[in-house]
C-alpha positions as CSV (number, residue, x, y, z in Angstrom):
1,M,109.9,82.7,85.1
2,V,112.8,84.4,83.6
3,K,115.2,82.1,81.8
4,G,118.0,81.1,84.0
5,I,116.1,81.7,87.3
6,E,113.5,78.8,86.9
7,N,114.1,77.4,90.4
8,F,115.0,78.8,94.1
9,L,118.8,77.9,94.6
10,D,119.3,76.8,91.2
11,L,119.0,73.0,92.3
12,E,119.6,70.0,90.6
13,K,116.4,68.2,89.2
14,E,116.6,65.5,91.8
15,Y,115.9,68.2,94.4
16,T,113.3,70.3,92.5
17,D,110.8,67.5,91.5
18,I,107.5,68.7,92.7
19,K,106.3,65.3,93.5
20,R,108.9,64.5,96.0
21,A,109.8,68.0,97.3
22,K,108.6,68.7,100.8
23,V,108.7,72.6,100.0
24,V,107.2,74.5,97.2
25,I,108.3,78.0,96.5
26,L,105.2,80.1,95.1
27,P,106.3,83.3,93.7
28,V,103.2,85.9,93.8
29,P,104.4,89.1,91.8
30,Y,101.5,91.3,92.7
31,E,101.7,94.9,92.7
32,R,98.5,97.0,92.9
33,T,97.8,98.7,96.0
34,V,101.1,100.0,96.8
35,T,101.2,103.6,98.2
36,F,104.8,104.8,98.2
37,G,107.8,102.9,96.3
38,I,107.2,100.7,93.6
39,G,108.7,97.4,92.4
40,T,107.2,94.5,94.5
41,S,106.1,92.6,91.4
42,K,109.8,92.2,90.9
43,G,110.4,91.0,94.2
44,P,109.9,87.3,93.7
45,Y,112.4,87.1,90.8
46,S,114.9,89.0,92.3
47,I,115.0,86.6,95.4
48,I,115.2,83.7,93.5
49,F,117.9,85.2,91.3
50,A,119.9,86.1,94.3
51,S,119.5,82.6,95.9
52,R,121.5,81.0,93.3
53,H,124.6,82.4,94.9
54,L,123.8,81.0,98.5
55,E,126.0,78.6,100.0
56,L,123.8,75.5,100.3
57,Y,125.3,74.3,103.6
58,D,123.8,75.9,106.8
59,E,126.6,76.8,109.2
60,T,124.0,76.9,112.1
61,L,122.3,73.8,111.7
62,N,125.2,71.9,110.3
63,L,123.5,70.4,107.4
64,E,122.1,71.3,103.8
65,P,118.5,72.1,104.3
66,Y,117.8,71.7,100.4
67,R,117.8,68.1,100.7
68,V,114.2,67.9,101.8
69,G,113.4,68.9,98.4
70,I,112.6,72.2,97.1
71,A,110.2,72.9,94.0
72,T,109.5,76.3,92.6
73,F,106.0,76.8,91.4
74,P,105.4,78.9,88.2
75,A,104.7,82.5,89.0
76,L,100.9,83.2,89.4
77,S,99.2,85.1,87.0
78,L,97.0,87.7,89.0
79,P,94.1,89.5,88.2
80,D,94.3,93.3,88.9
81,E,91.6,93.7,91.4
82,P,92.9,92.8,94.8
83,Y,89.7,91.0,95.9
84,D,90.2,88.5,92.9
85,A,94.2,88.2,93.3
86,I,93.3,87.3,97.1
87,N,91.0,84.5,95.7
88,T,93.7,83.4,93.1
89,V,96.1,83.3,96.0
90,Y,94.0,81.3,98.1
91,E,93.0,78.6,95.4
92,S,96.6,78.0,94.3
93,T,97.9,78.0,97.8
94,K,95.2,75.7,99.1
95,A,95.7,72.9,96.1
96,L,99.5,72.8,97.1
97,I,98.8,72.5,100.8
98,Q,96.2,69.7,100.2
99,D,98.9,68.0,98.3
100,G,101.2,67.9,101.5
101,K,103.5,70.7,100.4
102,F,105.1,73.2,103.0
103,V,104.4,76.4,101.0
104,V,106.7,79.4,101.2
105,S,105.1,82.3,99.1
106,L,107.3,85.1,97.7
107,G,105.6,88.6,97.2
108,G,104.5,90.8,96.0
109,E,102.8,93.5,98.3
110,H,101.4,92.3,101.7
111,T,97.9,91.9,100.4
112,I,98.6,88.3,98.8
113,S,99.1,87.1,102.5
114,V,95.4,87.2,103.0
115,G,94.7,84.6,100.4
116,F,97.6,82.4,101.8
117,C,96.0,82.6,105.5
118,K,92.5,82.0,104.0
119,A,93.9,78.6,102.5
120,L,95.7,77.6,105.7
121,V,92.8,78.4,108.1
122,E,90.6,75.7,106.3
123,I,93.0,73.2,106.8
124,Y,94.2,74.3,110.3
125,P,91.1,75.7,112.1
126,S,92.8,77.1,115.1
127,L,95.5,78.9,113.1
128,C,97.1,81.8,114.5
129,V,99.3,84.4,112.7
130,I,102.8,85.8,113.6
131,Q,103.5,89.2,111.7
132,L,107.1,90.5,111.6
133,D,106.4,94.1,110.2
134,A,107.1,98.0,110.6
135,H,103.5,98.7,110.1
136,A,100.4,97.6,112.0
137,D,98.4,97.0,109.0
138,L,95.0,97.1,110.8
139,R,93.5,100.0,108.8
140,E,89.7,99.0,107.7
141,N,89.9,100.8,104.5
142,F,93.0,102.8,102.7
143,C,92.8,104.6,99.3
144,G,89.2,103.5,98.8
145,S,89.7,99.8,99.3
146,P,89.7,97.3,102.2
147,Y,92.1,95.0,100.6
148,N,94.9,97.5,100.4
149,H,98.4,96.6,101.8
150,A,97.7,98.8,104.8
151,C,94.7,96.5,105.8
152,T,96.4,93.1,105.6
153,M,96.3,92.4,109.3
154,A,92.7,93.8,109.6
155,R,91.7,91.2,106.8
156,I,93.6,88.3,108.4
157,R,92.2,88.8,111.9
158,E,88.7,88.2,110.4
159,Y,90.0,84.7,109.6
160,V,92.3,83.7,112.5
161,T,91.6,82.9,116.5
162,D,94.4,85.0,117.4
163,A,97.7,87.0,116.0
164,L,100.9,88.4,117.3
165,Q,102.6,91.2,115.7
166,I,106.0,92.2,116.4
167,G,108.4,94.8,115.3
168,I,105.6,97.5,114.9
169,R,107.0,101.2,114.5
170,S,104.6,102.9,112.4
171,M,101.0,103.0,113.1
172,S,97.8,105.7,112.8
173,S,96.0,106.9,115.9
174,Y,92.9,104.8,114.5
175,E,95.1,101.6,114.8
176,A,96.5,102.5,118.1
177,E,92.9,102.8,119.4
178,I,91.9,99.5,117.9
179,I,94.8,98.0,119.4
180,Y,94.0,99.3,122.8
181,K,90.3,98.5,122.6
182,R,90.6,95.1,121.4
183,D,93.6,94.3,123.4
184,Y,95.5,92.9,120.4
185,K,98.9,91.5,120.9
186,V,101.0,94.0,119.1
187,F,104.5,94.8,120.3
188,T,106.5,97.7,119.0
189,M,110.3,97.5,118.4
190,D,110.6,99.7,121.3
191,M,109.1,97.1,123.4
192,F,110.9,94.2,121.9
193,R,114.3,95.8,122.3
194,S,113.6,96.9,125.8
195,K,112.9,93.4,126.9
196,E,109.4,94.8,127.9
197,I,108.0,91.5,126.7
198,D,108.4,87.9,127.6
199,L,108.5,86.2,124.2
200,E,108.4,82.7,125.4
201,K,105.3,83.4,127.5
202,I,103.7,85.3,124.9
203,L,104.3,82.3,122.5
204,D,102.8,79.9,124.8
205,S,99.7,82.1,125.0
206,I,98.8,81.3,121.3
207,G,97.9,78.4,119.5
208,N,100.3,76.0,118.1
209,D,99.7,76.2,114.4
210,I,101.2,79.3,113.0
211,F,101.2,81.2,109.7
212,L,104.4,83.6,109.7
213,T,104.2,86.6,107.5
214,I,107.3,88.6,107.3
215,D,107.2,92.0,105.7
216,V,110.7,92.9,104.7
217,D,110.4,96.5,106.0
218,A,110.6,94.8,109.5
219,F,114.2,94.9,108.9
220,D,116.9,97.5,109.5
221,W,118.1,99.2,106.3
222,S,121.6,98.0,107.0
223,V,119.8,94.3,106.3
224,I,117.0,95.0,103.7
225,R,116.5,98.6,102.4
226,S,114.8,97.9,99.1
227,T,111.2,98.2,100.3
228,G,108.2,100.3,99.2
229,T,107.4,101.5,102.5
230,P,110.7,102.0,104.5
231,E,111.0,102.8,108.2
232,P,114.2,103.1,110.3
233,G,115.2,101.1,113.5
234,G,114.0,97.6,112.4
235,F,115.5,94.2,113.1
236,L,118.9,93.4,112.7
237,W,120.0,90.1,111.2
238,G,121.1,88.3,114.4
239,E,118.3,89.4,116.5
240,S,115.8,88.5,114.0
241,L,117.0,84.9,113.5
242,H,117.2,84.4,117.3
243,L,113.5,85.4,117.3
244,L,112.5,83.2,114.3
245,S,114.5,80.3,115.6
246,L,112.6,80.5,118.8
247,I,109.2,80.6,117.0
248,F,109.9,77.3,114.7
249,R,111.2,75.5,117.8
250,K,108.2,76.1,119.9
251,K,105.2,76.1,117.3
252,N,104.3,74.3,114.4
253,V,104.9,76.8,111.7
254,V,102.6,75.6,108.7
255,G,103.5,78.1,106.3
256,F,105.3,81.3,105.7
257,D,105.7,84.3,103.2
258,I,108.3,87.1,102.6
259,V,106.5,90.2,101.3
260,E,107.2,93.7,100.0
261,L,110.7,93.5,98.7
262,T,111.0,95.6,95.6
263,G,113.2,94.3,92.9
264,N,116.3,96.7,92.5
265,G,119.0,95.9,90.3
266,R,121.3,98.3,91.9
267,D,120.9,96.9,95.3
268,I,121.6,93.1,95.3
269,N,122.2,93.2,98.9
270,S,118.5,93.3,99.8
271,S,117.7,90.5,97.4
272,F,120.5,88.2,98.6
273,A,119.5,88.9,102.5
274,A,115.9,88.0,101.7
275,A,116.9,84.8,99.8
276,K,119.1,83.6,102.7
277,L,116.1,84.4,105.1
278,V,113.9,82.1,103.0
279,Y,116.7,79.3,103.2
280,K,117.3,79.8,106.9
281,L,113.6,79.3,107.7
282,I,113.1,76.3,105.4
283,G,116.1,75.1,107.7
284,F,114.4,76.0,110.8
285,K,111.3,74.3,109.8
286,F,112.6,70.8,109.2
287,F,115.6,70.9,111.5
288,A,115.5,73.6,114.4
289,K,113.8,71.3,116.9
290,L,116.1,68.4,116.0
291,N,119.2,70.6,116.3
292,K,117.8,72.9,119.3
293,C,119.7,75.4,117.5
294,E,120.3,78.8,119.1
295,V,121.5,81.7,116.8
């Protein structure tokens, strides 16, 4: 890590001891298969740096989530080839999960989520995935690789029993055909906003153990704009938190990641929003059911 930003939230040692911390932040600065904007390798550092300026008190939960203990793992050193990088993420994540830690992975491009999912599904065989994203990511192969970031959900669906994709507003005709033929639970932003879908009913239709993967291009540019493959019309801050709190209250989220933020020193807003999102979700994980929070 860069000197001065060694741990998420810049916490005192009492709360960052990896032996007692319930949460481990795992920075994964991987950038290999990006296809438009660059800078995802800087995403984890920019999130951790911005997190130093967050208030530790959560006004919705009425408590300080950091007290569960949040340790920050050293950034992974990753090989260039996507398949090898995925396996490195898998091995590192699995070791942390087996040690009883709730892992939060910070990308890096979306490809890293495949390794995280692979580790979780070995421990939670009925694992389901919820993806918030602007893109369907269901291509079988893109730019010569089945492990391109545009193929992430195609690879993840090879591991899990079910997946729910929300906020989609960009896909190819091939992906649209796959969604139709296989009856995938893929919901566009238009469907979400028009109340065409009953989210509680849909959540009830999938398994209880959830891996949550969030590509920051799921958000509207007024919330997060520094991302490699931007799409207009994404989630606003309040509506995203309402959805996410519902997921955490109804399901057992066993790990989550935040990916595709491009570190941009001129856009501190995006990094701050991503850092606050991470902290909000940690709070939801450990306290949302206790507080039955509505946001």
